[in-house]
A tleap script that builds the chain and sets N, CA, C and O, in Angstrom:
source leaprc.protein.ff14SB
mol = sequence {
  NMET LYS GLU LEU THR VAL ASN ALA LYS THR
  GLU SER PHE SER ALA ILE LYS SER PHE VAL
  GLY ALA GLU LEU GLU ALA MET ASP CYS PRO
  GLU GLY ILE ARG GLN GLN LEU PHE VAL VAL
  ILE ASP GLU ILE PHE ALA ASN ILE VAL SER
  TYR ALA PHE ALA GLY GLY GLU GLY SER ALA
  THR VAL ARG LEU GLU ALA GLU SER GLU PRO
  ARG ALA ALA VAL LEU THR PHE LEU ASP SER
  GLY ILE PRO PHE ASP PRO LEU THR MET LYS
  THR PRO ASP THR SER LEU LYS ALA ARG GLU
  ARG LYS ILE GLY GLY LEU GLY ILE PHE VAL
  VAL ARG LYS LEU MET ASP GLU VAL SER TYR
  ALA TYR ALA ASP GLY LYS ASN ILE LEU ARG
  THR VAL LYS ARG CPHE
}
set mol.1.N position { 0.849 -1.173 0.000 }
set mol.1.CA position { 0.000 0.000 0.000 }
set mol.1.C position { 0.893 1.235 0.000 }
set mol.1.O position { 1.860 1.329 0.757 }
set mol.2.N position { 0.545 2.172 -0.864 }
set mol.2.CA position { 1.261 3.443 -0.936 }
set mol.2.C position { 0.215 4.543 -0.806 }
set mol.2.O position { -0.927 4.378 -1.233 }
set mol.3.N position { 0.615 5.672 -0.209 }
set mol.3.CA position { -0.326 6.771 -0.117 }
set mol.3.C position { 0.382 8.104 -0.208 }
set mol.3.O position { 1.577 8.221 0.064 }
set mol.4.N position { -0.387 9.106 -0.598 }
set mol.4.CA position { 0.102 10.459 -0.750 }
set mol.4.C position { -0.918 11.398 -0.125 }
set mol.4.O position { -2.112 11.302 -0.408 }
set mol.5.N position { -0.451 12.302 0.722 }
set mol.5.CA position { -1.328 13.313 1.318 }
set mol.5.C position { -0.963 14.662 0.718 }
set mol.5.O position { 0.207 15.042 0.665 }
set mol.6.N position { -1.986 15.376 0.268 }
set mol.6.CA position { -1.792 16.668 -0.397 }
set mol.6.C position { -2.795 17.680 0.143 }
set mol.6.O position { -3.785 17.310 0.774 }
set mol.7.N position { -2.532 18.959 -0.110 }
set mol.7.CA position { -3.519 19.985 0.191 }
set mol.7.C position { -4.696 19.795 -0.749 }
set mol.7.O position { -4.515 19.472 -1.923 }
set mol.8.N position { -5.890 19.991 -0.239 }
set mol.8.CA position { -7.100 19.837 -1.047 }
set mol.8.C position { -7.281 21.091 -1.902 }
set mol.8.O position { -8.168 21.911 -1.663 }
set mol.9.N position { -6.411 21.210 -2.903 }
set mol.9.CA position { -6.411 22.345 -3.824 }
set mol.9.C position { -6.194 21.819 -5.233 }
set mol.9.O position { -5.587 20.765 -5.425 }
set mol.10.N position { -6.691 22.555 -6.213 }
set mol.10.CA position { -6.551 22.104 -7.596 }
set mol.10.C position { -5.090 21.935 -8.003 }
set mol.10.O position { -4.782 21.132 -8.884 }
set mol.11.N position { -4.193 22.683 -7.371 }
set mol.11.CA position { -2.773 22.571 -7.692 }
set mol.11.C position { -2.215 21.181 -7.371 }
set mol.11.O position { -1.136 20.826 -7.846 }
set mol.12.N position { -2.930 20.402 -6.582 }
set mol.12.CA position { -2.447 19.078 -6.176 }
set mol.12.C position { -2.762 17.976 -7.188 }
set mol.12.O position { -2.264 16.858 -7.059 }
set mol.13.N position { -3.590 18.285 -8.197 }
set mol.13.CA position { -3.949 17.262 -9.181 }
set mol.13.C position { -2.724 16.631 -9.826 }
set mol.13.O position { -2.660 15.409 -9.959 }
set mol.14.N position { -1.760 17.433 -10.225 }
set mol.14.CA position { -0.601 16.879 -10.936 }
set mol.14.C position { 0.208 15.948 -10.037 }
set mol.14.O position { 0.694 14.916 -10.499 }
set mol.15.N position { 0.358 16.296 -8.769 }
set mol.15.CA position { 1.098 15.422 -7.844 }
set mol.15.C position { 0.378 14.084 -7.679 }
set mol.15.O position { 1.014 13.031 -7.653 }
set mol.16.N position { -0.945 14.129 -7.567 }
set mol.16.CA position { -1.716 12.889 -7.410 }
set mol.16.C position { -1.579 12.027 -8.653 }
set mol.16.O position { -1.330 10.825 -8.558 }
set mol.17.N position { -1.741 12.638 -9.815 }
set mol.17.CA position { -1.668 11.861 -11.058 }
set mol.17.C position { -0.266 11.280 -11.264 }
set mol.17.O position { -0.133 10.154 -11.744 }
set mol.18.N position { 0.765 12.022 -10.913 }
set mol.18.CA position { 2.138 11.500 -11.032 }
set mol.18.C position { 2.333 10.313 -10.104 }
set mol.18.O position { 2.878 9.284 -10.503 }
set mol.19.N position { 1.882 10.462 -8.855 }
set mol.19.CA position { 2.000 9.396 -7.862 }
set mol.19.C position { 1.252 8.141 -8.322 }
set mol.19.O position { 1.824 7.052 -8.367 }
set mol.20.N position { -0.019 8.302 -8.660 }
set mol.20.CA position { -0.832 7.150 -9.062 }
set mol.20.C position { -0.306 6.557 -10.365 }
set mol.20.O position { -0.237 5.335 -10.501 }
set mol.21.N position { 0.063 7.397 -11.318 }
set mol.21.CA position { 0.576 6.898 -12.592 }
set mol.21.C position { 1.811 6.029 -12.422 }
set mol.21.O position { 1.918 4.966 -13.033 }
set mol.22.N position { 2.737 6.478 -11.598 }
set mol.22.CA position { 3.956 5.698 -11.364 }
set mol.22.C position { 3.642 4.372 -10.686 }
set mol.22.O position { 4.210 3.338 -11.038 }
set mol.23.N position { 2.739 4.403 -9.718 }
set mol.23.CA position { 2.381 3.170 -9.007 }
set mol.23.C position { 1.644 2.193 -9.928 }
set mol.23.O position { 1.891 0.988 -9.874 }
set mol.24.N position { 0.744 2.704 -10.770 }
set mol.24.CA position { 0.018 1.836 -11.700 }
set mol.24.C position { 0.965 1.215 -12.716 }
set mol.24.O position { 0.803 0.056 -13.095 }
set mol.25.N position { 1.941 1.978 -13.150 }
set mol.25.CA position { 2.931 1.450 -14.082 }
set mol.25.C position { 3.719 0.317 -13.422 }
set mol.25.O position { 3.966 -0.717 -14.043 }
set mol.26.N position { 4.105 0.515 -12.175 }
set mol.26.CA position { 4.828 -0.519 -11.432 }
set mol.26.C position { 3.979 -1.780 -11.252 }
set mol.26.O position { 4.508 -2.887 -11.157 }
set mol.27.N position { 2.647 -1.596 -11.208 }
set mol.27.CA position { 1.725 -2.732 -11.070 }
set mol.27.C position { 1.460 -3.406 -12.413 }
set mol.27.O position { 0.754 -4.413 -12.475 }
set mol.28.N position { 2.027 -2.851 -13.491 }
set mol.28.CA position { 1.783 -3.343 -14.848 }
set mol.28.C position { 0.300 -3.243 -15.202 }
set mol.28.O position { -0.271 -4.140 -15.822 }
set mol.29.N position { -0.298 -2.148 -14.799 }
set mol.29.CA position { -1.705 -1.891 -15.073 }
set mol.29.C position { -1.868 -1.468 -16.538 }
set mol.29.O position { -1.123 -0.610 -17.011 }
set mol.30.N position { -2.818 -2.048 -17.254 }
set mol.30.CA position { -3.026 -1.681 -18.661 }
set mol.30.C position { -3.366 -0.189 -18.818 }
set mol.30.O position { -3.998 0.413 -17.950 }
set mol.31.N position { -2.936 0.381 -19.931 }
set mol.31.CA position { -3.116 1.819 -20.193 }
set mol.31.C position { -4.591 2.234 -20.135 }
set mol.31.O position { -4.907 3.282 -19.572 }
set mol.32.N position { -5.476 1.450 -20.691 }
set mol.32.CA position { -6.903 1.794 -20.674 }
set mol.32.C position { -7.448 1.912 -19.254 }
set mol.32.O position { -8.240 2.807 -18.961 }
set mol.33.N position { -7.030 1.023 -18.390 }
set mol.33.CA position { -7.449 1.058 -16.976 }
set mol.33.C position { -6.856 2.290 -16.300 }
set mol.33.O position { -7.528 2.951 -15.508 }
set mol.34.N position { -5.607 2.595 -16.610 }
set mol.34.CA position { -4.983 3.795 -16.033 }
set mol.34.C position { -5.785 5.040 -16.390 }
set mol.34.O position { -6.037 5.894 -15.541 }
set mol.35.N position { -6.177 5.132 -17.642 }
set mol.35.CA position { -6.941 6.314 -18.074 }
set mol.35.C position { -8.281 6.400 -17.332 }
set mol.35.O position { -8.712 7.490 -16.955 }
set mol.36.N position { -8.924 5.273 -17.126 }
set mol.36.CA position { -10.182 5.263 -16.360 }
set mol.36.C position { -9.941 5.723 -14.927 }
set mol.36.O position { -10.743 6.470 -14.366 }
set mol.37.N position { -8.840 5.278 -14.341 }
set mol.37.CA position { -8.520 5.681 -12.968 }
set mol.37.C position { -8.205 7.169 -12.883 }
set mol.37.O position { -8.504 7.802 -11.870 }
set mol.38.N position { -7.612 7.733 -13.916 }
set mol.38.CA position { -7.359 9.176 -13.918 }
set mol.38.C position { -8.668 9.964 -13.980 }
set mol.38.O position { -8.782 11.025 -13.366 }
set mol.39.N position { -9.650 9.455 -14.712 }
set mol.39.CA position { -10.976 10.103 -14.732 }
set mol.39.C position { -11.585 10.056 -13.333 }
set mol.39.O position { -12.148 11.045 -12.864 }
set mol.40.N position { -11.473 8.910 -12.670 }
set mol.40.CA position { -11.991 8.758 -11.307 }
set mol.40.C position { -11.308 9.743 -10.358 }
set mol.40.O position { -11.971 10.379 -9.539 }
set mol.41.N position { -9.992 9.869 -10.469 }
set mol.41.CA position { -9.260 10.825 -9.643 }
set mol.41.C position { -9.796 12.233 -9.883 }
set mol.41.O position { -10.066 12.969 -8.935 }
set mol.42.N position { -9.950 12.603 -11.152 }
set mol.42.CA position { -10.460 13.937 -11.473 }
set mol.42.C position { -11.805 14.192 -10.812 }
set mol.42.O position { -12.013 15.241 -10.204 }
set mol.43.N position { -12.705 13.246 -10.928 }
set mol.43.CA position { -14.059 13.431 -10.401 }
set mol.43.C position { -14.069 13.500 -8.873 }
set mol.43.O position { -14.661 14.409 -8.293 }
set mol.44.N position { -13.424 12.554 -8.237 }
set mol.44.CA position { -13.480 12.492 -6.771 }
set mol.44.C position { -12.679 13.620 -6.132 }
set mol.44.O position { -13.163 14.279 -5.212 }
set mol.45.N position { -11.458 13.848 -6.613 }
set mol.45.CA position { -10.646 14.891 -5.992 }
set mol.45.C position { -11.254 16.276 -6.236 }
set mol.45.O position { -11.178 17.144 -5.366 }
set mol.46.N position { -11.851 16.486 -7.396 }
set mol.46.CA position { -12.523 17.771 -7.652 }
set mol.46.C position { -13.635 18.012 -6.635 }
set mol.46.O position { -13.821 19.138 -6.174 }
set mol.47.N position { -14.369 16.967 -6.288 }
set mol.47.CA position { -15.427 17.112 -5.278 }
set mol.47.C position { -14.844 17.405 -3.903 }
set mol.47.O position { -15.403 18.211 -3.159 }
set mol.48.N position { -13.744 16.775 -3.555 }
set mol.48.CA position { -13.096 17.055 -2.268 }
set mol.48.C position { -12.663 18.517 -2.224 }
set mol.48.O position { -12.925 19.222 -1.249 }
set mol.49.N position { -12.000 18.963 -3.285 }
set mol.49.CA position { -11.530 20.354 -3.356 }
set mol.49.C position { -12.699 21.328 -3.256 }
set mol.49.O position { -12.620 22.326 -2.539 }
set mol.50.N position { -13.772 21.040 -3.968 }
set mol.50.CA position { -14.903 21.973 -4.057 }
set mol.50.C position { -15.808 21.992 -2.832 }
set mol.50.O position { -16.347 23.040 -2.479 }
set mol.51.N position { -15.980 20.839 -2.178 }
set mol.51.CA position { -17.039 20.753 -1.172 }
set mol.51.C position { -16.631 20.306 0.227 }
set mol.51.O position { -17.310 20.651 1.194 }
set mol.52.N position { -15.559 19.562 0.364 }
set mol.52.CA position { -15.263 18.920 1.647 }
set mol.52.C position { -14.983 19.902 2.780 }
set mol.52.O position { -15.319 19.632 3.933 }
set mol.53.N position { -14.380 21.022 2.464 }
set mol.53.CA position { -13.939 21.920 3.533 }
set mol.53.C position { -14.676 23.254 3.544 }
set mol.53.O position { -14.224 24.207 4.179 }
set mol.54.N position { -15.796 23.328 2.852 }
set mol.54.CA position { -16.664 24.522 2.848 }
set mol.54.C position { -15.871 25.815 2.673 }
set mol.54.O position { -16.073 26.789 3.397 }
set mol.55.N position { -14.963 25.801 1.693 }
set mol.55.CA position { -14.175 26.991 1.406 }
set mol.55.C position { -12.954 27.167 2.281 }
set mol.55.O position { -12.175 28.097 2.074 }
set mol.56.N position { -12.771 26.289 3.257 }
set mol.56.CA position { -11.608 26.381 4.137 }
set mol.56.C position { -10.459 25.528 3.639 }
set mol.56.O position { -10.500 24.971 2.542 }
set mol.57.N position { -9.444 25.440 4.462 }
set mol.57.CA position { -8.251 24.658 4.126 }
set mol.57.C position { -8.398 23.226 4.628 }
set mol.57.O position { -9.061 22.972 5.633 }
set mol.58.N position { -7.778 22.306 3.921 }
set mol.58.CA position { -7.782 20.919 4.363 }
set mol.58.C position { -6.842 20.100 3.507 }
set mol.58.O position { -6.233 20.606 2.564 }
set mol.59.N position { -6.734 18.850 3.842 }
set mol.59.CA position { -5.879 17.957 3.065 }
set mol.59.C position { -6.655 16.684 2.741 }
set mol.59.O position { -7.689 16.383 3.338 }
set mol.60.N position { -6.120 15.960 1.783 }
set mol.60.CA position { -6.724 14.692 1.377 }
set mol.60.C position { -5.601 13.694 1.153 }
set mol.60.O position { -4.493 14.057 0.759 }
set mol.61.N position { -5.906 12.443 1.409 }
set mol.61.CA position { -4.955 11.362 1.186 }
set mol.61.C position { -5.498 10.456 0.097 }
set mol.61.O position { -6.673 10.089 0.098 }
set mol.62.N position { -4.626 10.104 -0.824 }
set mol.62.CA position { -4.958 9.150 -1.877 }
set mol.62.C position { -4.113 7.920 -1.600 }
set mol.62.O position { -2.887 7.996 -1.516 }
set mol.63.N position { -4.777 6.802 -1.460 }
set mol.63.CA position { -4.106 5.533 -1.144 }
set mol.63.C position { -4.302 4.583 -2.321 }
set mol.63.O position { -5.401 4.473 -2.865 }
set mol.64.N position { -3.240 3.909 -2.703 }
set mol.64.CA position { -3.319 2.947 -3.795 }
set mol.64.C position { -2.777 1.612 -3.322 }
set mol.64.O position { -1.674 1.519 -2.785 }
set mol.65.N position { -3.580 0.584 -3.536 }
set mol.65.CA position { -3.184 -0.774 -3.160 }
set mol.65.C position { -3.345 -1.680 -4.369 }
set mol.65.O position { -4.230 -1.475 -5.199 }
set mol.66.N position { -2.495 -2.668 -4.458 }
set mol.66.CA position { -2.602 -3.676 -5.510 }
set mol.66.C position { -3.159 -4.956 -4.901 }
set mol.66.O position { -2.719 -5.398 -3.840 }
set mol.67.N position { -4.122 -5.536 -5.580 }
set mol.67.CA position { -4.624 -6.856 -5.191 }
set mol.67.C position { -4.227 -7.830 -6.282 }
set mol.67.O position { -4.185 -7.470 -7.459 }
set mol.68.N position { -3.932 -9.083 -5.889 }
set mol.68.CA position { -3.422 -10.025 -6.873 }
set mol.68.C position { -4.439 -11.041 -7.390 }
set mol.68.O position { -4.319 -11.487 -8.531 }
set mol.69.N position { -5.409 -11.410 -6.607 }
set mol.69.CA position { -6.376 -12.428 -7.057 }
set mol.69.C position { -7.804 -12.009 -6.764 }
set mol.69.O position { -8.258 -12.176 -5.632 }
set mol.70.N position { -8.521 -11.481 -7.718 }
set mol.70.CA position { -8.071 -11.128 -9.060 }
set mol.70.C position { -7.240 -9.847 -9.021 }
set mol.70.O position { -7.296 -9.079 -8.061 }
set mol.71.N position { -6.470 -9.637 -10.089 }
set mol.71.CA position { -5.650 -8.422 -10.159 }
set mol.71.C position { -6.558 -7.203 -10.138 }
set mol.71.O position { -7.544 -7.127 -10.871 }
set mol.72.N position { -6.204 -6.251 -9.283 }
set mol.72.CA position { -7.026 -5.044 -9.167 }
set mol.72.C position { -6.201 -3.919 -8.564 }
set mol.72.O position { -5.215 -4.140 -7.860 }
set mol.73.N position { -6.640 -2.708 -8.866 }
set mol.73.CA position { -6.110 -1.506 -8.223 }
set mol.73.C position { -7.195 -0.998 -7.286 }
set mol.73.O position { -8.345 -0.830 -7.691 }
set mol.74.N position { -6.829 -0.755 -6.039 }
set mol.74.CA position { -7.762 -0.223 -5.052 }
set mol.74.C position { -7.324 1.210 -4.768 }
set mol.74.O position { -6.243 1.450 -4.230 }
set mol.75.N position { -8.171 2.144 -5.134 }
set mol.75.CA position { -7.889 3.560 -4.978 }
set mol.75.C position { -8.840 4.104 -3.918 }
set mol.75.O position { -10.060 4.068 -4.079 }
set mol.76.N position { -8.255 4.612 -2.824 }
set mol.76.CA position { -9.054 5.097 -1.707 }
set mol.76.C position { -8.737 6.567 -1.462 }
set mol.76.O position { -7.577 6.978 -1.464 }
set mol.77.N position { -9.789 7.348 -1.252 }
set mol.77.CA position { -9.658 8.779 -0.971 }
set mol.77.C position { -10.113 9.025 0.455 }
set mol.77.O position { -11.196 8.591 0.848 }
set mol.78.N position { -9.284 9.726 1.237 }
set mol.78.CA position { -9.610 10.034 2.627 }
set mol.78.C position { -9.495 11.540 2.844 }
set mol.78.O position { -8.535 12.166 2.396 }
set mol.79.N position { -10.467 12.111 3.525 }
set mol.79.CA position { -10.381 13.520 3.901 }
set mol.79.C position { -11.132 13.721 5.210 }
set mol.79.O position { -12.027 12.949 5.551 }
set mol.80.N position { -10.756 14.765 5.934 }
set mol.80.CA position { -11.417 15.060 7.214 }
set mol.80.C position { -12.392 16.222 7.067 }
set mol.80.O position { -12.631 16.973 8.013 }
set mol.81.N position { -12.941 16.356 5.883 }
set mol.81.CA position { -13.912 17.408 5.612 }
set mol.81.C position { -15.294 17.062 6.149 }
set mol.81.O position { -15.464 16.142 6.949 }
set mol.82.N position { -16.264 17.823 5.689 }
set mol.82.CA position { -17.659 17.636 6.084 }
set mol.82.C position { -18.089 16.211 5.722 }
set mol.82.O position { -17.878 15.787 4.586 }
set mol.83.N position { -18.684 15.463 6.655 }
set mol.83.CA position { -19.133 14.110 6.319 }
set mol.83.C position { -20.137 14.141 5.164 }
set mol.83.O position { -21.130 14.867 5.208 }
set mol.84.N position { -19.863 13.348 4.139 }
set mol.84.CA position { -20.763 13.288 2.978 }
set mol.84.C position { -20.574 11.974 2.259 }
set mol.84.O position { -19.463 11.626 1.860 }
set mol.85.N position { -21.663 11.245 2.097 }
set mol.85.CA position { -21.656 9.987 1.363 }
set mol.85.C position { -22.121 10.255 -0.061 }
set mol.85.O position { -23.321 10.411 -0.291 }
set mol.86.N position { -21.201 10.313 -1.028 }
set mol.86.CA position { -21.607 10.606 -2.403 }
set mol.86.C position { -22.461 9.511 -3.030 }
set mol.86.O position { -23.127 9.738 -4.040 }
set mol.87.N position { -22.440 8.333 -2.435 }
set mol.87.CA position { -23.222 7.228 -2.994 }
set mol.87.C position { -24.717 7.399 -2.740 }
set mol.87.O position { -25.529 6.657 -3.293 }
set mol.88.N position { -25.082 8.366 -1.914 }
set mol.88.CA position { -26.504 8.645 -1.686 }
set mol.88.C position { -27.066 9.599 -2.732 }
set mol.88.O position { -28.267 9.866 -2.760 }
set mol.89.N position { -26.189 10.110 -3.593 }
set mol.89.CA position { -26.645 11.008 -4.657 }
set mol.89.C position { -27.588 10.254 -5.586 }
set mol.89.O position { -27.346 9.103 -5.951 }
set mol.90.N position { -28.655 10.925 -5.954 }
set mol.90.CA position { -29.608 10.345 -6.889 }
set mol.90.C position { -28.940 10.204 -8.263 }
set mol.90.O position { -28.207 11.097 -8.688 }
set mol.91.N position { -29.186 9.107 -8.946 }
set mol.91.CA position { -28.634 8.895 -10.276 }
set mol.91.C position { -29.239 9.917 -11.229 }
set mol.91.O position { -30.461 10.043 -11.313 }
set mol.92.N position { -28.383 10.652 -11.950 }
set mol.92.CA position { -28.923 11.664 -12.857 }
set mol.92.C position { -29.654 11.024 -14.032 }
set mol.92.O position { -29.328 9.915 -14.455 }
set mol.93.N position { -30.629 11.727 -14.539 }
set mol.93.CA position { -31.387 11.259 -15.694 }
set mol.93.C position { -30.589 11.603 -16.941 }
set mol.93.O position { -30.664 12.725 -17.442 }
set mol.94.N position { -29.830 10.646 -17.439 }
set mol.94.CA position { -28.955 10.904 -18.582 }
set mol.94.C position { -29.723 10.923 -19.902 }
set mol.94.O position { -29.142 11.186 -20.955 }
set mol.95.N position { -31.019 10.645 -19.850 }
set mol.95.CA position { -31.814 10.735 -21.069 }
set mol.95.C position { -32.170 12.192 -21.384 }
set mol.95.O position { -32.550 12.514 -22.510 }
set mol.96.N position { -32.045 13.067 -20.381 }
set mol.96.CA position { -32.318 14.490 -20.594 }
set mol.96.C position { -31.120 15.171 -21.229 }
set mol.96.O position { -29.988 14.706 -21.092 }
set mol.97.N position { -31.367 16.266 -21.920 }
set mol.97.CA position { -30.279 17.071 -22.457 }
set mol.97.C position { -29.545 17.710 -21.288 }
set mol.97.O position { -30.134 17.939 -20.231 }
set mol.98.N position { -28.266 17.997 -21.473 }
set mol.98.CA position { -27.431 18.523 -20.391 }
set mol.98.C position { -28.061 19.750 -19.734 }
set mol.98.O position { -28.040 19.858 -18.508 }
set mol.99.N position { -28.616 20.669 -20.507 }
set mol.99.CA position { -29.173 21.903 -19.927 }
set mol.99.C position { -30.476 21.664 -19.168 }
set mol.99.O position { -30.923 22.527 -18.412 }
set mol.100.N position { -31.092 20.486 -19.368 }
set mol.100.CA position { -32.340 20.159 -18.681 }
set mol.100.C position { -32.111 19.415 -17.368 }
set mol.100.O position { -33.027 19.294 -16.555 }
set mol.101.N position { -30.885 18.913 -17.158 }
set mol.101.CA position { -30.578 18.141 -15.950 }
set mol.101.C position { -30.267 19.053 -14.780 }
set mol.101.O position { -29.814 20.184 -14.957 }
set mol.102.N position { -30.518 18.545 -13.577 }
set mol.102.CA position { -30.100 19.247 -12.367 }
set mol.102.C position { -28.591 19.144 -12.244 }
set mol.102.O position { -27.987 18.162 -12.677 }
set mol.103.N position { -27.994 20.153 -11.656 }
set mol.103.CA position { -26.549 20.145 -11.452 }
set mol.103.C position { -26.212 19.173 -10.320 }
set mol.103.O position { -26.911 19.110 -9.309 }
set mol.104.N position { -25.137 18.423 -10.509 }
set mol.104.CA position { -24.661 17.524 -9.457 }
set mol.104.C position { -24.999 16.072 -9.721 }
set mol.104.O position { -26.026 15.750 -10.317 }
set mol.105.N position { -24.115 15.208 -9.265 }
set mol.105.CA position { -24.354 13.774 -9.324 }
set mol.105.C position { -23.768 13.070 -10.525 }
set mol.105.O position { -23.645 11.846 -10.517 }
set mol.106.N position { -23.404 13.810 -11.559 }
set mol.106.CA position { -22.891 13.162 -12.761 }
set mol.106.C position { -21.501 12.566 -12.522 }
set mol.106.O position { -21.192 11.493 -13.041 }
set mol.107.N position { -20.667 13.248 -11.746 }
set mol.107.CA position { -19.315 12.749 -11.480 }
set mol.107.C position { -19.322 11.402 -10.781 }
set mol.107.O position { -18.620 10.483 -11.203 }
set mol.108.N position { -20.103 11.273 -9.721 }
set mol.108.CA position { -20.144 9.998 -8.994 }
set mol.108.C position { -20.815 8.917 -9.851 }
set mol.108.O position { -20.494 7.735 -9.722 }
set mol.109.N position { -21.738 9.319 -10.717 }
set mol.109.CA position { -22.351 8.397 -11.681 }
set mol.109.C position { -21.265 7.813 -12.585 }
set mol.109.O position { -21.231 6.604 -12.817 }
set mol.110.N position { -20.379 8.671 -13.093 }
set mol.110.CA position { -19.278 8.229 -13.950 }
set mol.110.C position { -18.351 7.298 -13.171 }
set mol.110.O position { -17.945 6.256 -13.686 }
set mol.111.N position { -18.015 7.665 -11.942 }
set mol.111.CA position { -17.147 6.831 -11.103 }
set mol.111.C position { -17.760 5.447 -10.934 }
set mol.111.O position { -17.067 4.440 -11.080 }
set mol.112.N position { -19.042 5.388 -10.631 }
set mol.112.CA position { -19.705 4.092 -10.438 }
set mol.112.C position { -19.689 3.256 -11.708 }
set mol.112.O position { -19.556 2.034 -11.646 }
set mol.113.N position { -19.822 3.905 -12.858 }
set mol.113.CA position { -19.816 3.182 -14.135 }
set mol.113.C position { -18.419 2.637 -14.466 }
set mol.113.O position { -18.289 1.540 -15.009 }
set mol.114.N position { -17.381 3.408 -14.136 }
set mol.114.CA position { -16.018 3.001 -14.490 }
set mol.114.C position { -15.429 1.949 -13.545 }
set mol.114.O position { -14.632 1.110 -13.966 }
set mol.115.N position { -15.819 1.996 -12.279 }
set mol.115.CA position { -15.202 1.130 -11.282 }
set mol.115.C position { -16.023 -0.138 -11.060 }
set mol.115.O position { -17.232 -0.156 -11.294 }
set mol.116.N position { -15.357 -1.193 -10.609 }
set mol.116.CA position { -16.046 -2.450 -10.313 }
set mol.116.C position { -16.718 -2.420 -8.943 }
set mol.116.O position { -17.746 -3.063 -8.733 }
set mol.117.N position { -16.125 -1.667 -8.012 }
set mol.117.CA position { -16.704 -1.512 -6.670 }
set mol.117.C position { -16.465 -0.082 -6.205 }
set mol.117.O position { -15.410 0.501 -6.456 }
set mol.118.N position { -17.464 0.470 -5.522 }
set mol.118.CA position { -17.326 1.786 -4.898 }
set mol.118.C position { -18.038 1.709 -3.557 }
set mol.118.O position { -19.198 1.305 -3.486 }
set mol.119.N position { -17.336 2.100 -2.483 }
set mol.119.CA position { -17.961 2.078 -1.161 }
set mol.119.C position { -17.541 3.316 -0.380 }
set mol.119.O position { -16.488 3.905 -0.626 }
set mol.120.N position { -18.387 3.691 0.560 }
set mol.120.CA position { -18.129 4.866 1.393 }
set mol.120.C position { -18.274 4.498 2.863 }
set mol.120.O position { -19.128 3.696 3.241 }
set mol.121.N position { -17.426 5.101 3.675 }
set mol.121.CA position { -17.552 4.980 5.134 }
set mol.121.C position { -17.100 6.302 5.745 }
set mol.121.O position { -16.320 7.047 5.151 }
set mol.122.N position { -17.602 6.573 6.932 }
set mol.122.CA position { -17.122 7.712 7.719 }
set mol.122.C position { -16.624 7.125 9.024 }
set mol.122.O position { -17.399 6.565 9.800 }
set mol.123.N position { -15.328 7.253 9.263 }
set mol.123.CA position { -14.728 6.663 10.462 }
set mol.123.C position { -13.584 7.542 10.951 }
set mol.123.O position { -12.842 8.117 10.155 }
set mol.124.N position { -13.454 7.637 12.263 }
set mol.124.CA position { -12.368 8.402 12.880 }
set mol.124.C position { -12.272 9.823 12.329 }
set mol.124.O position { -11.178 10.354 12.136 }
set mol.125.N position { -13.440 10.434 12.079 }
set mol.125.CA position { -13.474 11.806 11.592 }
set mol.125.C position { -13.073 11.969 10.136 }
set mol.125.O position { -12.714 13.066 9.707 }
set mol.126.N position { -13.133 10.879 9.369 }
set mol.126.CA position { -12.720 10.940 7.966 }
set mol.126.C position { -13.770 10.338 7.029 }
set mol.126.O position { -14.401 9.323 7.324 }
set mol.127.N position { -13.923 11.010 5.890 }
set mol.127.CA position { -14.654 10.434 4.761 }
set mol.127.C position { -13.700 9.467 4.082 }
set mol.127.O position { -12.547 9.807 3.818 }
set mol.128.N position { -14.177 8.263 3.801 }
set mol.128.CA position { -13.339 7.247 3.167 }
set mol.128.C position { -14.113 6.693 1.971 }
set mol.128.O position { -15.101 5.976 2.137 }
set mol.129.N position { -13.658 7.030 0.778 }
set mol.129.CA position { -14.290 6.538 -0.441 }
set mol.129.C position { -13.320 5.564 -1.094 }
set mol.129.O position { -12.232 5.945 -1.525 }
set mol.130.N position { -13.725 4.314 -1.158 }
set mol.130.CA position { -12.870 3.226 -1.663 }
set mol.130.C position { -13.412 2.764 -3.011 }
set mol.130.O position { -14.602 2.478 -3.151 }
set mol.131.N position { -12.525 2.694 -3.996 }
set mol.131.CA position { -12.912 2.232 -5.326 }
set mol.131.C position { -11.998 1.088 -5.746 }
set mol.131.O position { -10.821 1.064 -5.388 }
set mol.132.N position { -12.534 0.156 -6.493 }
set mol.132.CA position { -11.769 -1.007 -6.954 }
set mol.132.C position { -11.976 -1.167 -8.458 }
set mol.132.O position { -13.099 -1.138 -8.961 }
set mol.133.N position { -10.860 -1.336 -9.153 }
set mol.133.CA position { -10.913 -1.626 -10.602 }
set mol.133.C position { -10.090 -2.864 -10.860 }
set mol.133.O position { -8.884 -2.888 -10.613 }
set mol.134.N position { -10.760 -3.910 -11.368 }
set mol.134.CA position { -10.074 -5.161 -11.689 }
set mol.134.C position { -9.521 -5.102 -13.115 }
set mol.134.O position { -10.093 -4.458 -13.994 }
set mol.135.N position { -8.406 -5.783 -13.320 }
set mol.135.CA position { -7.830 -5.858 -14.666 }
set mol.135.C position { -7.104 -7.154 -14.888 }
set mol.135.O position { -6.561 -7.380 -15.969 }
savepdb mol mol.pdb
quit
């Protein structure tokens, strides 16, 4: 298990992607899966930056673990921001045109579609969003 803790700011995206990219390469993760994981990082970390600390300062930890049977990357996001379970978000109506839809929920919808497992817990004062992608 490897992890990186960064300030919950948009400037931290590049550090997270470099960290995760190097670890995925070491895991011999296929390029297509890596690209999906980068989309997941964008969606989840953007929500942490935008909402977790209500405009205040905070940090987030990105943890990456490799599983061998079956082969999988486990990407976990931890922050001590406002408790929020994104999995309770209502699934957006994707049959509507973009301008007709309510704002919010599309990012976690994409995460759920790309990942094989997504779970949320709040423990020890932290939001913990765990995602699993098998390859």
